[in-house]
N, CA, C, O and the ligand as a Tripos MOL2 file, in Angstrom:
@<TRIPOS>MOLECULE
protein
  285   283    72     0     0
PROTEIN
NO_CHARGES

@<TRIPOS>ATOM
      1 N           3.1540  174.4950  251.2590 N.3       1 MET1
      2 CA          2.8390  175.0440  249.9410 C.3       1 MET1
      3 C           2.3860  173.9360  248.9970 C.2       1 MET1
      4 O           3.0840  172.9410  248.8040 O.2       1 MET1
      5 N           1.2690  174.1160  248.4470 N.am      2 ALA2
      6 CA          0.7460  173.0860  247.5550 C.3       2 ALA2
      7 C           1.0960  173.4210  246.1140 C.2       2 ALA2
      8 O           0.9080  174.5450  245.6480 O.2       2 ALA2
      9 N           1.5930  172.4490  245.4500 N.am      3 THR3
     10 CA          1.8950  172.6270  244.0340 C.3       3 THR3
     11 C           0.9160  171.8230  243.2010 C.2       3 THR3
     12 O           0.4780  170.7400  243.5880 O.2       3 THR3
     13 N           0.5920  172.3680  242.0770 N.am      4 THR4
     14 CA         -0.3530  171.6950  241.1950 C.3       4 THR4
     15 C           0.4040  170.8140  240.2010 C.2       4 THR4
     16 O           1.2620  171.2740  239.4490 O.2       4 THR4
     17 N           0.0610  169.5700  240.2300 N.am      5 VAL5
     18 CA          0.6760  168.6440  239.2750 C.3       5 VAL5
     19 C          -0.2890  168.4250  238.1250 C.2       5 VAL5
     20 O          -1.3980  167.9200  238.2950 O.2       5 VAL5
     21 N           0.1610  168.8120  236.9840 N.am      6 ALA6
     22 CA         -0.6950  168.6520  235.8180 C.3       6 ALA6
     23 C          -0.7630  167.1850  235.4130 C.2       6 ALA6
     24 O           0.2280  166.4570  235.4720 O.2       6 ALA6
     25 N          -1.9050  166.7890  235.0200 N.am      7 ALA7
     26 CA         -2.0780  165.4050  234.5600 C.3       7 ALA7
     27 C          -1.5400  165.2870  233.1460 C.2       7 ALA7
     28 O          -2.2140  165.6220  232.1730 O.2       7 ALA7
     29 N          -0.3190  164.8050  233.0550 N.am      8 MET8
     30 CA          0.3230  164.7600  231.7420 C.3       8 MET8
     31 C           0.4190  163.3420  231.1890 C.2       8 MET8
     32 O           0.8330  163.1420  230.0470 O.2       8 MET8
     33 N           0.0450  162.3820  231.9840 N.am      9 CYS9
     34 CA          0.1980  161.0130  231.5050 C.3       9 CYS9
     35 C          -1.0970  160.5080  230.9010 C.2       9 CYS9
     36 O          -2.1940  160.8480  231.3440 O.2       9 CYS9
     37 N          -0.9390  159.7020  229.8950 N.am     10 GLY10
     38 CA         -2.0960  159.0780  229.2880 C.3      10 GLY10
     39 C          -2.8710  159.9710  228.3590 C.2      10 GLY10
     40 O          -3.9610  159.6050  227.9210 O.2      10 GLY10
     41 N          -2.3390  161.1380  228.0440 N.am     11 ALA11
     42 CA         -3.0540  162.0170  227.1310 C.3      11 ALA11
     43 C          -2.7720  161.6130  225.6920 C.2      11 ALA11
     44 O          -1.6290  161.3590  225.3130 O.2      11 ALA11
     45 N          -3.8100  161.5600  224.9170 N.am     12 ALA12
     46 CA         -3.6580  161.1970  223.5150 C.3      12 ALA12
     47 C          -3.9550  162.4050  222.6480 C.2      12 ALA12
     48 O          -4.9710  163.0790  222.8130 O.2      12 ALA12
     49 N          -3.0570  162.6580  221.7320 N.am     13 GLU13
     50 CA         -3.2490  163.7720  220.8250 C.3      13 GLU13
     51 C          -3.6650  163.2460  219.4580 C.2      13 GLU13
     52 O          -3.0750  162.3040  218.9280 O.2      13 GLU13
     53 N          -4.6670  163.8590  218.9140 N.am     14 GLU14
     54 CA         -5.1160  163.4270  217.5890 C.3      14 GLU14
     55 C          -4.8630  164.5240  216.5790 C.2      14 GLU14
     56 O          -5.1280  165.6990  216.8330 O.2      14 GLU14
     57 N          -4.3500  164.1280  215.4410 N.am     15 ARG15
     58 CA         -4.0000  165.1040  214.4220 C.3      15 ARG15
     59 C          -4.4930  164.5890  213.0800 C.2      15 ARG15
     60 O          -4.2470  163.4420  212.7070 O.2      15 ARG15
     61 N          -5.1820  165.4430  212.3750 N.am     16 VAL16
     62 CA         -5.7110  165.0500  211.0750 C.3      16 VAL16
     63 C          -4.6130  165.1610  210.0280 C.2      16 VAL16
     64 O          -4.0510  166.2360  209.8150 O.2      16 VAL16
     65 N          -4.3150  164.0510  209.3820 N.am     17 VAL17
     66 CA         -3.2470  164.0370  208.3890 C.3      17 VAL17
     67 C          -3.7630  164.4970  207.0350 C.2      17 VAL17
     68 O          -3.1010  165.2550  206.3260 O.2      17 VAL17
     69 N          -4.9350  164.0350  206.6950 N.am     18 GLY18
     70 CA         -5.4790  164.4330  205.4120 C.3      18 GLY18
     71 C          -6.8600  163.8460  205.1930 C.2      18 GLY18
     72 O          -7.2530  162.8760  205.8410 O.2      18 GLY18
     73 N          -7.5730  164.4390  204.2860 N.am     19 THR19
     74 CA         -8.8910  163.9150  203.9520 C.3      19 THR19
     75 C          -8.9700  163.6610  202.4580 C.2      19 THR19
     76 O          -8.3720  164.3840  201.6610 O.2      19 THR19
     77 N          -9.6930  162.6550  202.0970 N.am     20 HIS20
     78 CA         -9.9090  162.4000  200.6770 C.3      20 HIS20
     79 C         -11.2470  161.7040  200.4900 C.2      20 HIS20
     80 O         -11.8540  161.1940  201.4330 O.2      20 HIS20
     81 N         -11.6760  161.7030  199.2520 N.am     21 LYS21
     82 CA        -12.9720  161.1150  198.9500 C.3      21 LYS21
     83 C         -12.8990  159.5930  199.0090 C.2      21 LYS21
     84 O         -11.8900  158.9820  198.6580 O.2      21 LYS21
     85 N         -13.9760  159.0170  199.4550 N.am     22 ALA22
     86 CA        -14.0730  157.5670  199.5240 C.3      22 ALA22
     87 C         -15.2300  157.1050  198.6430 C.2      22 ALA22
     88 O         -16.2050  157.8320  198.4550 O.2      22 ALA22
     89 N         -15.1150  155.9070  198.1140 N.am     23 PRO23
     90 CA        -16.2120  155.3990  197.2800 C.3      23 PRO23
     91 C         -17.4450  155.0960  198.1250 C.2      23 PRO23
     92 O         -17.3370  154.7730  199.3080 O.2      23 PRO23
     93 N         -18.5850  155.2010  197.5190 N.am     24 GLY24
     94 CA        -19.8210  154.9100  198.2260 C.3      24 GLY24
     95 C         -20.5980  156.1750  198.5460 C.2      24 GLY24
     96 O         -20.1460  157.2910  198.2910 O.2      24 GLY24
     97 N         -21.7710  155.9720  199.1060 N.am     25 ALA25
     98 CA        -22.6290  157.0870  199.4540 C.3      25 ALA25
     99 C         -23.2290  156.8510  200.8280 C.2      25 ALA25
    100 O         -23.3510  155.7150  201.2840 O.2      25 ALA25
    101 N         -23.5970  157.9290  201.4700 N.am     26 CYS26
    102 CA        -24.2020  157.8370  202.7910 C.3      26 CYS26
    103 C         -25.5660  157.1500  202.6850 C.2      26 CYS26
    104 O         -26.3900  157.5460  201.8610 O.2      26 CYS26
    105 N         -25.8150  156.1270  203.5080 N.am     27 PRO27
    106 CA        -27.1040  155.4250  203.4350 C.3      27 PRO27
    107 C         -28.2660  156.2680  203.9220 C.2      27 PRO27
    108 O         -29.4270  155.9310  203.6890 O.2      27 PRO27
    109 N         -27.9570  157.3570  204.5940 N.am     28 ARG28
    110 CA        -29.0210  158.1840  205.1730 C.3      28 ARG28
    111 C         -29.4770  159.2640  204.1970 C.2      28 ARG28
    112 O         -30.6720  159.4250  203.9470 O.2      28 ARG28
    113 N         -28.5120  160.0020  203.6480 N.am     29 CYS29
    114 CA        -28.9060  161.1320  202.8160 C.3      29 CYS29
    115 C         -28.3480  161.0230  201.4020 C.2      29 CYS29
    116 O         -28.6870  161.8330  200.5400 O.2      29 CYS29
    117 N         -27.4930  160.0260  201.1560 N.am     30 GLY30
    118 CA        -26.9520  159.8700  199.8200 C.3      30 GLY30
    119 C         -25.8060  160.7990  199.5010 C.2      30 GLY30
    120 O         -25.4220  160.9250  198.3380 O.2      30 GLY30
    121 N         -25.2470  161.4540  200.5050 N.am     31 GLY31
    122 CA        -24.1450  162.3720  200.3040 C.3      31 GLY31
    123 C         -22.8360  161.6340  200.0950 C.2      31 GLY31
    124 O         -22.7590  160.4170  200.2640 O.2      31 GLY31
    125 N         -21.8130  162.3810  199.7280 N.am     32 ALA32
    126 CA        -20.5040  161.7980  199.4620 C.3      32 ALA32
    127 C         -19.8220  161.3990  200.7670 C.2      32 ALA32
    128 O         -19.9390  162.0740  201.7900 O.2      32 ALA32
    129 N         -19.1080  160.2800  200.6940 N.am     33 VAL33
    130 CA        -18.3880  159.7940  201.8710 C.3      33 VAL33
    131 C         -16.9610  160.3320  201.8390 C.2      33 VAL33
    132 O         -16.3010  160.2880  200.8010 O.2      33 VAL33
    133 N         -16.4920  160.8330  202.9640 N.am     34 VAL34
    134 CA        -15.1490  161.3830  203.0670 C.3      34 VAL34
    135 C         -14.3400  160.5490  204.0540 C.2      34 VAL34
    136 O         -14.7840  160.2670  205.1670 O.2      34 VAL34
    137 N         -13.1470  160.1620  203.6230 N.am     35 ALA35
    138 CA        -12.2540  159.4260  204.5120 C.3      35 ALA35
    139 C         -11.2550  160.3930  205.1370 C.2      35 ALA35
    140 O         -10.6250  161.1880  204.4380 O.2      35 ALA35
    141 N         -11.1160  160.3200  206.4510 N.am     36 THR36
    142 CA        -10.1900  161.1920  207.1690 C.3      36 THR36
    143 C          -9.1070  160.3470  207.8330 C.2      36 THR36
    144 O          -9.4010  159.4660  208.6420 O.2      36 THR36
    145 N          -7.8510  160.6250  207.4820 N.am     37 ASP37
    146 CA         -6.7400  159.9290  208.1210 C.3      37 ASP37
    147 C          -6.3260  160.6850  209.3790 C.2      37 ASP37
    148 O          -5.9980  161.8700  209.3260 O.2      37 ASP37
    149 N          -6.3460  159.9880  210.5030 N.am     38 VAL38
    150 CA         -6.0360  160.6300  211.7820 C.3      38 VAL38
    151 C          -4.8510  159.9180  212.4090 C.2      38 VAL38
    152 O          -4.8100  158.6890  212.4720 O.2      38 VAL38
    153 N          -3.8980  160.6940  212.8660 N.am     39 GLU39
    154 CA         -2.7530  160.1560  213.5900 C.3      39 GLU39
    155 C          -2.9510  160.4640  215.0660 C.2      39 GLU39
    156 O          -3.1100  161.6240  215.4470 O.2      39 GLU39
    157 N          -2.9410  159.4500  215.8780 N.am     40 SER40
    158 CA         -3.0830  159.6900  217.3170 C.3      40 SER40
    159 C          -1.7880  159.3170  218.0120 C.2      40 SER40
    160 O          -1.2470  158.2280  217.8210 O.2      40 SER40
    161 N          -1.3080  160.2400  218.8170 N.am     41 GLU41
    162 CA         -0.0320  160.0690  219.4950 C.3      41 GLU41
    163 C          -0.2670  159.9940  220.9920 C.2      41 GLU41
    164 O          -0.8480  160.9030  221.5860 O.2      41 GLU41
    165 N           0.1790  158.9300  221.5850 N.am     42 ARG42
    166 CA          0.0050  158.7700  223.0210 C.3      42 ARG42
    167 C           1.3000  159.1420  223.7290 C.2      42 ARG42
    168 O           2.3660  158.6170  223.4070 O.2      42 ARG42
    169 N           1.2010  160.0370  224.6800 N.am     43 ARG43
    170 CA          2.3940  160.4980  225.3930 C.3      43 ARG43
    171 C           2.2840  160.1650  226.8670 C.2      43 ARG43
    172 O           1.2230  160.3080  227.4750 O.2      43 ARG43
    173 N           3.3750  159.7280  227.4200 N.am     44 ILE44
    174 CA          3.4420  159.5180  228.8670 C.3      44 ILE44
    175 C           4.6150  160.3260  229.3880 C.2      44 ILE44
    176 O           5.7640  160.0780  229.0230 O.2      44 ILE44
    177 N           4.3190  161.2900  230.2380 N.am     45 LEU45
    178 CA          5.3300  162.2000  230.7760 C.3      45 LEU45
    179 C           6.1510  162.8390  229.6650 C.2      45 LEU45
    180 O           7.3810  162.8650  229.7130 O.2      45 LEU45
    181 N           5.4540  163.3460  228.6800 N.am     46 CYS46
    182 CA          6.0470  164.0770  227.5640 C.3      46 CYS46
    183 C           6.9100  163.2020  226.6480 C.2      46 CYS46
    184 O           7.5740  163.7180  225.7500 O.2      46 CYS46
    185 N           6.9050  161.9060  226.8650 N.am     47 LEU47
    186 CA          7.6580  161.0450  225.9610 C.3      47 LEU47
    187 C           6.6890  160.3920  224.9950 C.2      47 LEU47
    188 O           5.7390  159.7280  225.4100 O.2      47 LEU47
    189 N           6.9240  160.5780  223.7280 N.am     48 PRO48
    190 CA          6.0480  159.9350  222.7500 C.3      48 PRO48
    191 C           6.1690  158.4210  222.8370 C.2      48 PRO48
    192 O           7.2600  157.8640  222.7190 O.2      48 PRO48
    193 N           5.0490  157.7750  223.0410 N.am     49 LEU49
    194 CA          5.0770  156.3340  223.2530 C.3      49 LEU49
    195 C           4.8050  155.5780  221.9610 C.2      49 LEU49
    196 O           5.5740  154.7050  221.5590 O.2      49 LEU49
    197 N           3.7170  155.9230  221.3330 N.am     50 CYS50
    198 CA          3.4150  155.2460  220.0820 C.3      50 CYS50
    199 C           2.5350  156.1460  219.2330 C.2      50 CYS50
    200 O           1.7800  156.9720  219.7460 O.2      50 CYS50
    201 N           2.6440  155.9750  217.9650 N.am     51 VAL51
    202 CA          1.8380  156.7380  217.0330 C.3      51 VAL51
    203 C           0.9860  155.7610  216.2370 C.2      51 VAL51
    204 O           1.4900  154.8470  215.5840 O.2      51 VAL51
    205 N          -0.2910  155.9800  216.3100 N.am     52 LYS52
    206 CA         -1.1980  155.1190  215.5630 C.3      52 LYS52
    207 C          -1.8960  155.9560  214.5140 C.2      52 LYS52
    208 O          -2.2490  157.1130  214.7470 O.2      52 LYS52
    209 N          -2.0830  155.3650  213.3840 N.am     53 SER53
    210 CA         -2.8540  156.0680  212.3630 C.3      53 SER53
    211 C          -4.0790  155.2400  212.0420 C.2      53 SER53
    212 O          -4.0190  154.0180  211.9030 O.2      53 SER53
    213 N          -5.1680  155.9290  211.9300 N.am     54 LYS54
    214 CA         -6.4120  155.2440  211.5970 C.3      54 LYS54
    215 C          -7.2000  156.0890  210.6160 C.2      54 LYS54
    216 O          -6.9340  157.2760  210.4270 O.2      54 LYS54
    217 N          -8.1640  155.4530  210.0080 N.am     55 ARG55
    218 CA         -8.9670  156.1260  209.0020 C.3      55 ARG55
    219 C         -10.4120  156.1610  209.4470 C.2      55 ARG55
    220 O         -10.9990  155.1440  209.8160 O.2      55 ARG55
    221 N         -10.9610  157.3400  209.4030 N.am     56 LYS56
    222 CA        -12.3600  157.5050  209.7780 C.3      56 LYS56
    223 C         -13.1670  157.8640  208.5460 C.2      56 LYS56
    224 O         -12.7040  158.5880  207.6640 O.2      56 LYS56
    225 N         -14.3650  157.3500  208.5050 N.am     57 TYR57
    226 CA        -15.2590  157.6740  207.3990 C.3      57 TYR57
    227 C         -16.4450  158.4540  207.9250 C.2      57 TYR57
    228 O         -17.0190  158.1210  208.9620 O.2      57 TYR57
    229 N         -16.7970  159.4840  207.2030 N.am     58 SER58
    230 CA        -17.9670  160.2510  207.5980 C.3      58 SER58
    231 C         -18.6290  160.8380  206.3640 C.2      58 SER58
    232 O         -18.0200  160.9540  205.3010 O.2      58 SER58
    233 N         -19.8830  161.2010  206.5330 N.am     59 CYS59
    234 CA        -20.6240  161.7960  205.4380 C.3      59 CYS59
    235 C         -20.3170  163.2870  205.3690 C.2      59 CYS59
    236 O         -20.2730  163.9690  206.3920 O.2      59 CYS59
    237 N         -20.1060  163.7830  204.1580 N.am     60 SER60
    238 CA        -19.7560  165.1890  204.0210 C.3      60 SER60
    239 C         -20.9940  166.0830  204.1070 C.2      60 SER60
    240 O         -20.8690  167.2960  204.2760 O.2      60 SER60
    241 N         -22.1690  165.5050  203.9960 N.am     61 ARG61
    242 CA        -23.3660  166.3370  204.0220 C.3      61 ARG61
    243 C         -24.0170  166.3660  205.4080 C.2      61 ARG61
    244 O         -24.2840  167.4410  205.9460 O.2      61 ARG61
    245 N         -24.2700  165.1940  205.9820 N.am     62 CYS62
    246 CA        -24.9380  165.1850  207.2870 C.3      62 CYS62
    247 C         -23.9510  164.9080  208.4190 C.2      62 CYS62
    248 O         -24.3470  164.8420  209.5830 O.2      62 CYS62
    249 N         -22.6520  164.7450  208.0810 N.am     63 LEU63
    250 CA        -21.5810  164.5750  209.0540 C.3      63 LEU63
    251 C         -21.7680  163.3430  209.9350 C.2      63 LEU63
    252 O         -21.2530  163.2810  211.0520 O.2      63 LEU63
    253 N         -22.5030  162.3750  209.4270 N.am     64 ARG64
    254 CA        -22.6990  161.1650  210.1860 C.3      64 ARG64
    255 C         -21.4690  160.2760  210.0520 C.2      64 ARG64
    256 O         -20.8970  160.1560  208.9690 O.2      64 ARG64
    257 N         -21.0710  159.6640  211.1380 N.am     65 ARG65
    258 CA        -19.9280  158.7570  211.1000 C.3      65 ARG65
    259 C         -20.3440  157.4310  210.4890 C.2      65 ARG65
    260 O         -21.3800  156.8640  210.8360 O.2      65 ARG65
    261 N         -19.5260  156.9560  209.5840 N.am     66 LEU66
    262 CA        -19.8670  155.7280  208.8620 C.3      66 LEU66
    263 C         -18.8480  154.6350  209.1430 C.2      66 LEU66
    264 O         -18.3610  153.9730  208.2260 O.2      66 LEU66
    265 N         -18.5360  154.4560  210.3940 N.am     67 VAL67
    266 CA        -17.4780  153.5110  210.7600 C.3      67 VAL67
    267 C         -17.9130  152.0810  210.4820 C.2      67 VAL67
    268 O         -17.1250  151.2670  210.0000 O.2      67 VAL67
    269 N         -19.1610  151.7810  210.7840 N.am     68 THR68
    270 CA        -19.5980  150.3930  210.7130 C.3      68 THR68
    271 C         -19.6460  149.8900  209.2750 C.2      68 THR68
    272 O         -19.5720  148.6870  209.0270 O.2      68 THR68
    273 N         -19.7680  150.8030  208.3450 N.am     69 LEU69
    274 CA        -19.8730  150.3940  206.9510 C.3      69 LEU69
    275 C         -18.5600  149.8080  206.4350 C.2      69 LEU69
    276 O         -18.5750  148.8810  205.6260 O.2      69 LEU69
    277 N         -17.4500  150.3260  206.8850 N.am     70 TYR70
    278 CA        -16.1600  149.9720  206.2930 C.3      70 TYR70
    279 C         -15.2490  149.2350  207.2550 C.2      70 TYR70
    280 O         -14.0550  149.0990  206.9880 O.2      70 TYR70
    281 N         -15.7740  148.7680  208.3450 N.am     71 SER71
    282 CA        -14.8980  148.1060  209.3110 C.3      71 SER71
    283 C         -14.4900  146.7190  208.8400 C.2      71 SER71
    284 O         -13.7520  146.0220  209.5360 O.2      71 SER71
    285 ZN        -25.2530  161.6530  205.0590 Zn       72 ZN72
@<TRIPOS>BOND
     1     1     2 1
     2     2     3 1
     3     3     4 2
     4     3     5 am
     5     5     6 1
     6     6     7 1
     7     7     8 2
     8     7     9 am
     9     9    10 1
    10    10    11 1
    11    11    12 2
    12    11    13 am
    13    13    14 1
    14    14    15 1
    15    15    16 2
    16    15    17 am
    17    17    18 1
    18    18    19 1
    19    19    20 2
    20    19    21 am
    21    21    22 1
    22    22    23 1
    23    23    24 2
    24    23    25 am
    25    25    26 1
    26    26    27 1
    27    27    28 2
    28    27    29 am
    29    29    30 1
    30    30    31 1
    31    31    32 2
    32    31    33 am
    33    33    34 1
    34    34    35 1
    35    35    36 2
    36    35    37 am
    37    37    38 1
    38    38    39 1
    39    39    40 2
    40    39    41 am
    41    41    42 1
    42    42    43 1
    43    43    44 2
    44    43    45 am
    45    45    46 1
    46    46    47 1
    47    47    48 2
    48    47    49 am
    49    49    50 1
    50    50    51 1
    51    51    52 2
    52    51    53 am
    53    53    54 1
    54    54    55 1
    55    55    56 2
    56    55    57 am
    57    57    58 1
    58    58    59 1
    59    59    60 2
    60    59    61 am
    61    61    62 1
    62    62    63 1
    63    63    64 2
    64    63    65 am
    65    65    66 1
    66    66    67 1
    67    67    68 2
    68    67    69 am
    69    69    70 1
    70    70    71 1
    71    71    72 2
    72    71    73 am
    73    73    74 1
    74    74    75 1
    75    75    76 2
    76    75    77 am
    77    77    78 1
    78    78    79 1
    79    79    80 2
    80    79    81 am
    81    81    82 1
    82    82    83 1
    83    83    84 2
    84    83    85 am
    85    85    86 1
    86    86    87 1
    87    87    88 2
    88    87    89 am
    89    89    90 1
    90    90    91 1
    91    91    92 2
    92    91    93 am
    93    93    94 1
    94    94    95 1
    95    95    96 2
    96    95    97 am
    97    97    98 1
    98    98    99 1
    99    99   100 2
   100    99   101 am
   101   101   102 1
   102   102   103 1
   103   103   104 2
   104   103   105 am
   105   105   106 1
   106   106   107 1
   107   107   108 2
   108   107   109 am
   109   109   110 1
   110   110   111 1
   111   111   112 2
   112   111   113 am
   113   113   114 1
   114   114   115 1
   115   115   116 2
   116   115   117 am
   117   117   118 1
   118   118   119 1
   119   119   120 2
   120   119   121 am
   121   121   122 1
   122   122   123 1
   123   123   124 2
   124   123   125 am
   125   125   126 1
   126   126   127 1
   127   127   128 2
   128   127   129 am
   129   129   130 1
   130   130   131 1
   131   131   132 2
   132   131   133 am
   133   133   134 1
   134   134   135 1
   135   135   136 2
   136   135   137 am
   137   137   138 1
   138   138   139 1
   139   139   140 2
   140   139   141 am
   141   141   142 1
   142   142   143 1
   143   143   144 2
   144   143   145 am
   145   145   146 1
   146   146   147 1
   147   147   148 2
   148   147   149 am
   149   149   150 1
   150   150   151 1
   151   151   152 2
   152   151   153 am
   153   153   154 1
   154   154   155 1
   155   155   156 2
   156   155   157 am
   157   157   158 1
   158   158   159 1
   159   159   160 2
   160   159   161 am
   161   161   162 1
   162   162   163 1
   163   163   164 2
   164   163   165 am
   165   165   166 1
   166   166   167 1
   167   167   168 2
   168   167   169 am
   169   169   170 1
   170   170   171 1
   171   171   172 2
   172   171   173 am
   173   173   174 1
   174   174   175 1
   175   175   176 2
   176   175   177 am
   177   177   178 1
   178   178   179 1
   179   179   180 2
   180   179   181 am
   181   181   182 1
   182   182   183 1
   183   183   184 2
   184   183   185 am
   185   185   186 1
   186   186   187 1
   187   187   188 2
   188   187   189 am
   189   189   190 1
   190   190   191 1
   191   191   192 2
   192   191   193 am
   193   193   194 1
   194   194   195 1
   195   195   196 2
   196   195   197 am
   197   197   198 1
   198   198   199 1
   199   199   200 2
   200   199   201 am
   201   201   202 1
   202   202   203 1
   203   203   204 2
   204   203   205 am
   205   205   206 1
   206   206   207 1
   207   207   208 2
   208   207   209 am
   209   209   210 1
   210   210   211 1
   211   211   212 2
   212   211   213 am
   213   213   214 1
   214   214   215 1
   215   215   216 2
   216   215   217 am
   217   217   218 1
   218   218   219 1
   219   219   220 2
   220   219   221 am
   221   221   222 1
   222   222   223 1
   223   223   224 2
   224   223   225 am
   225   225   226 1
   226   226   227 1
   227   227   228 2
   228   227   229 am
   229   229   230 1
   230   230   231 1
   231   231   232 2
   232   231   233 am
   233   233   234 1
   234   234   235 1
   235   235   236 2
   236   235   237 am
   237   237   238 1
   238   238   239 1
   239   239   240 2
   240   239   241 am
   241   241   242 1
   242   242   243 1
   243   243   244 2
   244   243   245 am
   245   245   246 1
   246   246   247 1
   247   247   248 2
   248   247   249 am
   249   249   250 1
   250   250   251 1
   251   251   252 2
   252   251   253 am
   253   253   254 1
   254   254   255 1
   255   255   256 2
   256   255   257 am
   257   257   258 1
   258   258   259 1
   259   259   260 2
   260   259   261 am
   261   261   262 1
   262   262   263 1
   263   263   264 2
   264   263   265 am
   265   265   266 1
   266   266   267 1
   267   267   268 2
   268   267   269 am
   269   269   270 1
   270   270   271 1
   271   271   272 2
   272   271   273 am
   273   273   274 1
   274   274   275 1
   275   275   276 2
   276   275   277 am
   277   277   278 1
   278   278   279 1
   279   279   280 2
   280   279   281 am
   281   281   282 1
   282   282   283 1
   283   283   284 2
@<TRIPOS>SUBSTRUCTURE
     1 MET1         2 RESIDUE 1 A MET
     2 ALA2         6 RESIDUE 1 A ALA
     3 THR3        10 RESIDUE 1 A THR
     4 THR4        14 RESIDUE 1 A THR
     5 VAL5        18 RESIDUE 1 A VAL
     6 ALA6        22 RESIDUE 1 A ALA
     7 ALA7        26 RESIDUE 1 A ALA
     8 MET8        30 RESIDUE 1 A MET
     9 CYS9        34 RESIDUE 1 A CYS
    10 GLY10       38 RESIDUE 1 A GLY
    11 ALA11       42 RESIDUE 1 A ALA
    12 ALA12       46 RESIDUE 1 A ALA
    13 GLU13       50 RESIDUE 1 A GLU
    14 GLU14       54 RESIDUE 1 A GLU
    15 ARG15       58 RESIDUE 1 A ARG
    16 VAL16       62 RESIDUE 1 A VAL
    17 VAL17       66 RESIDUE 1 A VAL
    18 GLY18       70 RESIDUE 1 A GLY
    19 THR19       74 RESIDUE 1 A THR
    20 HIS20       78 RESIDUE 1 A HIS
    21 LYS21       82 RESIDUE 1 A LYS
    22 ALA22       86 RESIDUE 1 A ALA
    23 PRO23       90 RESIDUE 1 A PRO
    24 GLY24       94 RESIDUE 1 A GLY
    25 ALA25       98 RESIDUE 1 A ALA
    26 CYS26      102 RESIDUE 1 A CYS
    27 PRO27      106 RESIDUE 1 A PRO
    28 ARG28      110 RESIDUE 1 A ARG
    29 CYS29      114 RESIDUE 1 A CYS
    30 GLY30      118 RESIDUE 1 A GLY
    31 GLY31      122 RESIDUE 1 A GLY
    32 ALA32      126 RESIDUE 1 A ALA
    33 VAL33      130 RESIDUE 1 A VAL
    34 VAL34      134 RESIDUE 1 A VAL
    35 ALA35      138 RESIDUE 1 A ALA
    36 THR36      142 RESIDUE 1 A THR
    37 ASP37      146 RESIDUE 1 A ASP
    38 VAL38      150 RESIDUE 1 A VAL
    39 GLU39      154 RESIDUE 1 A GLU
    40 SER40      158 RESIDUE 1 A SER
    41 GLU41      162 RESIDUE 1 A GLU
    42 ARG42      166 RESIDUE 1 A ARG
    43 ARG43      170 RESIDUE 1 A ARG
    44 ILE44      174 RESIDUE 1 A ILE
    45 LEU45      178 RESIDUE 1 A LEU
    46 CYS46      182 RESIDUE 1 A CYS
    47 LEU47      186 RESIDUE 1 A LEU
    48 PRO48      190 RESIDUE 1 A PRO
    49 LEU49      194 RESIDUE 1 A LEU
    50 CYS50      198 RESIDUE 1 A CYS
    51 VAL51      202 RESIDUE 1 A VAL
    52 LYS52      206 RESIDUE 1 A LYS
    53 SER53      210 RESIDUE 1 A SER
    54 LYS54      214 RESIDUE 1 A LYS
    55 ARG55      218 RESIDUE 1 A ARG
    56 LYS56      222 RESIDUE 1 A LYS
    57 TYR57      226 RESIDUE 1 A TYR
    58 SER58      230 RESIDUE 1 A SER
    59 CYS59      234 RESIDUE 1 A CYS
    60 SER60      238 RESIDUE 1 A SER
    61 ARG61      242 RESIDUE 1 A ARG
    62 CYS62      246 RESIDUE 1 A CYS
    63 LEU63      250 RESIDUE 1 A LEU
    64 ARG64      254 RESIDUE 1 A ARG
    65 ARG65      258 RESIDUE 1 A ARG
    66 LEU66      262 RESIDUE 1 A LEU
    67 VAL67      266 RESIDUE 1 A VAL
    68 THR68      270 RESIDUE 1 A THR
    69 LEU69      274 RESIDUE 1 A LEU
    70 TYR70      278 RESIDUE 1 A TYR
    71 SER71      282 RESIDUE 1 A SER
    72 ZN72       285 GROUP 0 **** ****
């Protein structure tokens, strides 16, 4: 009998904590820049290993990612 083992290790869950306005404008269309705080949780065998929070920047009009601008 074959049992299916789900791949549960190494999965990272990302959760949006909140969004807020960021200073500056999109270089492409001039739209407002939005900062998104994301919490990513890495689990190994259902045990929470570490929680990292990072901030992503993107344009609210053309949805372009603006990571390189604020790194
Ligand atoms: Zn834009």
